[in-house]
N, C-alpha and C positions, 0 to 999 in steps of 0.2 A: 519112836521113843522107846527106850528100854528101862524097865524097872528091875534092878538087880538085887536080889537076895534080901528083901526087907521082910525078914522072918522073925517070928515071935521070940525065939531064943537069942537072936542077935539084938533085937531092939531092947530086950530086957537088960542088956549090958551097956546101953548108951545113956549118957547123961540126959536127964529129963528135958532140959532146955534145948539141947542139940536135936533130940528126937522130935520135939514139938516143931522146930524149924523145918526139919526134914519132911515131916508129915504135912505141914501147911503148904510148903512149896511143891511137893510131889502131888498133893491134892489139886493145886492150881493147874499144874501141867496135865494131869490126867483128865480133869474136867474140860480143859481147853482142847486136848487131843480128841476127846469124844465129840465135842461140839464141831471141831474142824475136820474130823475124819483123818487124823494123823494115826498111822498104824502104831500099835502098842505091842511090845514084846515083854514078857515078865519071866524071871527065873527064880528058882529056889535051889540053893546050895545044900545038897545032902539033906533033904527034908526029914528023913528018919531021925537025924541027930539034931538038926537046927529048927525043926518045926516048919509049919506052913507059913505062907505069906500073912502079914499082919491083917486082921479082919478089916480095919479101916481102909487099907490099901486095896485089898481084894474086892471090896464092894464098889470101888471106884474104877476098876478095870472095865473097859468096854467089853461087850459080849464078843466082839471080834478079836480080842487080845489073844495072842499066841503065848502059850506057857511052856516052860522047859524045866525039867529037873536036871541037875548037873552035879558032878563031883569035881570037875576041873574048875579052876578059878576064873579064867576068862569065859564069858558067855559065848564067845565065838566057837568054843569047843563043844557046846551042847548039841546033841543030835538034832539036825534039821534047822538050826538057827540061821546059819549063813545062807542056806537055800531059801528059807522063808524071807529073810531080809532082802536078798537079791530079787525075789519074786515081787516084793513090794514096790520095786522101782526106785526106792530111796537110796541115795548115796551118802546122805548126812544122817547121823544117828545121835540123838540126844540121850545122854546117859545120866541116870539117877540111881540112888540106892546106897548100898554099903558093901564092904567097907572101901573107902576111897583108896587106901594104900595097897589093897589086894585085888579084889575082883573088878572094881571100877578101873583102876590103873591098868591091869593086864588086859581087860576088854578093850579099852581105848587104844592101847598100843597095838594089839592084834588087829583091830579094825583098820588102823592106818596101814598095816602090812598088807591087808586084804584089799586096799584101795578105797576104803570108805573114809569119810570125814567125821570123826567123833567130836561132840560138843559135851563137855562135862559141866553139869549145872552145879556150881559151887554151893549154892544154898539148898540143894536137894541131894547131896551126898554127905556122908559122914564116916568117921572112924571113932573107935572107942577113945583113942588118945588124940588130943589136939595136934601134937607134934606130928603124928602119923598123917593126919589130914593135911596139914600145911605142907609137909614134905611131898606128899603125893601130888598136890596141886602144882607145886613148883616143878617137880619132875615132869608132869604132863605138859606144862607150859614150855619147858626146855625141849621137849620132844615135838613141839608144834601142834599140840592139841589145843583147841579153843576152849577156854574156861569162861563161863558166862553165868548169868543168874536166871531164875525162873521167869521173872516178869519180862525180861528182854526176849526170851525164847518165844513166849506166846505172842508178843507183838510182832516179832519177825515172822512167825507163822502166818499172821494176817497180812502183813506188809502195808496196809492202807486203812485209814479210818473210815473209808467207804465200804469196807468189807461187810458183807451181809450179817456177820456174827459179831461185829465190833462192840455193840452195846452189851451183848451177853458176856463177852470176854472182859470188857472193861468192868462190869459188875463183879466179876470174880476177883479182880485185883484190888478192889476198894476195901 
């Protein structure tokens, strides 16, 4: 799972309702990832200018989360990211964060070029403008990227109601 550029100066520009949806669903994904042992990667786009990760998101990152500072828009260009992702053994990457039409879009397309399968979580990504968000999701779908929602991701991670953490995850979505 990748948390892309959820930084204080970017979140300050988001509509309150959109930001609340993003934080709620990203929180669900981060809590489930920690419970289920899903690797988490987090990036900050030029933190000197855009600030650090949102404190509410930062505190939910598992201790094992890998963090990257970047100036390029796609996370795939951050030093060490592709090597760390490859070392994780995961070929599917769940993408969350901002902005959908820039860093999320470019990351998803580059991941596909690198042979990974990106999943963009529609209710855990956002853009400042609704039109940019909608256009990004449409372009991603046309490119063959899976667009999904947070709740479906956590249940796919478990696969079965007999999973040892099913009750804990179920409690998160209620």
